[in-house]
C-alpha positions, 0 to 999 in steps of 0.5 A, spaced: 301 624 367 303 630 372 297 629 376 297 626 382 293 625 388 296 627 395 297 621 400 299 622 407 304 617 409 306 616 416 311 610 420 310 608 427 317 609 430 315 603 435 313 598 430 316 601 424 309 600 420 307 605 415 300 607 413 297 611 408 291 615 407 288 619 401 283 622 405 285 629 407 283 635 412 282 642 408 287 645 412 292 641 409 290 644 402 291 651 405 298 649 407 300 646 400 297 652 397 300 657 401 307 654 402 309 649 397 305 652 390 312 653 387 312 645 385 305 645 382 301 648 376 294 646 380 292 644 387 285 643 387 280 641 393 275 636 391 270 631 395 270 624 393 266 622 386 259 620 388 252 617 385 247 623 385 241 624 382 240 630 376 233 632 375 231 637 370 223 637 369 220 630 369 227 627 368 231 624 374 237 621 372 243 617 377 249 620 375 256 620 378 259 627 379 264 630 383 265 637 387 272 640 385 275 647 385 274 650 378 281 649 375 279 642 374 278 644 367 285 646 366 288 641 370 284 635 366 285 639 359 277 638 358 275 639 351 269 644 352 264 643 347 260 649 350 262 654 355 269 657 356 275 654 361 272 659 366 265 655 366 266 653 373 267 660 376 260 661 379 259 657 385 252 655 382 254 652 376 255 645 373 259 642 367 256 636 364 259 631 359 257 630 352 253 624 353 250 626 360 247 633 356 244 629 350 241 624 355 238 630 359 237 635 354 236 631 347 238 636 342 236 642 346 242 647 348 243 645 355 247 652 357 243 656 362 238 650 364 238 649 371 239 642 374 237 640 381 242 635 384 239 630 389 233 634 389 236 639 393 241 644 390 240 648 384 246 649 379 246 652 372 249 648 366 255 653 364 259 648 360 259 641 356 265 637 355 267 631 351 266 625 355 273 623 358 276 616 357 272 610 361 279 607 363 282 614 366 282 616 373 276 621 372 273 616 367 266 615 371 265 622 372 259 625 368 259 632 371 263 637 375 260 642 380 264 647 384 267 645 391 264 652 393 257 649 391 258 644 396 261 648 401 255 653 401 250 647 401 253 644 407 255 648 413 260 642 415 264 643 409 265 650 411 266 648 418 272 643 416 276 649 413 280 649 420 279 642 422 285 638 422 281 632 424 276 632 419 279 628 413 273 627 408 276 630 402 281 629 396 287 634 394 289 633 387 296 636 384 298 638 377 306 638 378 309 644 374 313 641 367 320 643 370 319 640 376 320 632 377 315 628 380 320 626 385 322 633 387 315 635 388 314 629 393 321 630 397 319 638 397 312 636 401 315 630 405 315 634 411 309 638 410 304 635 416 310 636 421 312 643 419 305 646 417 300 641 421 296 642 427 301 644 433 
């Protein structure tokens, strides 16, 4: 598995105590993409997976989903049953797992149907993927929507693009095949000190 979640680790020089967090500020992702891309096949910004309500007509279903950048399809090698590997390119798109598609739409073709997320945000179904293994990192996620849609729907996300103090996000990376995990880890070790807030 060459996919990892970026973690910020700091040691207090006075007491030698080390603390870490997987909650990241958006500017850190921008720095990774600009200055450390040589280590990674993909660097994706995401928000934490969460329980949301997907609505279609009279149906309202609680589903666990995630806002994430569009290359998640390639990073996770999703088996797309319907739609292409660029299915999340449109900011107002959504891809759903096979089981979610069957629960919501039955035997109807879900492509181009419009779902409402939390009764607020419209998203057009552009793809259906085979359910992910339940015991995997993304096993509970039943749909993916573009991170761009979250940004459009929530002004605070857009404002966070330059805010190093808002650590509300996740950064996933996929290390290139010819790079050892340890080399990538060592390569970005001082990222916060070199590229962080001055």
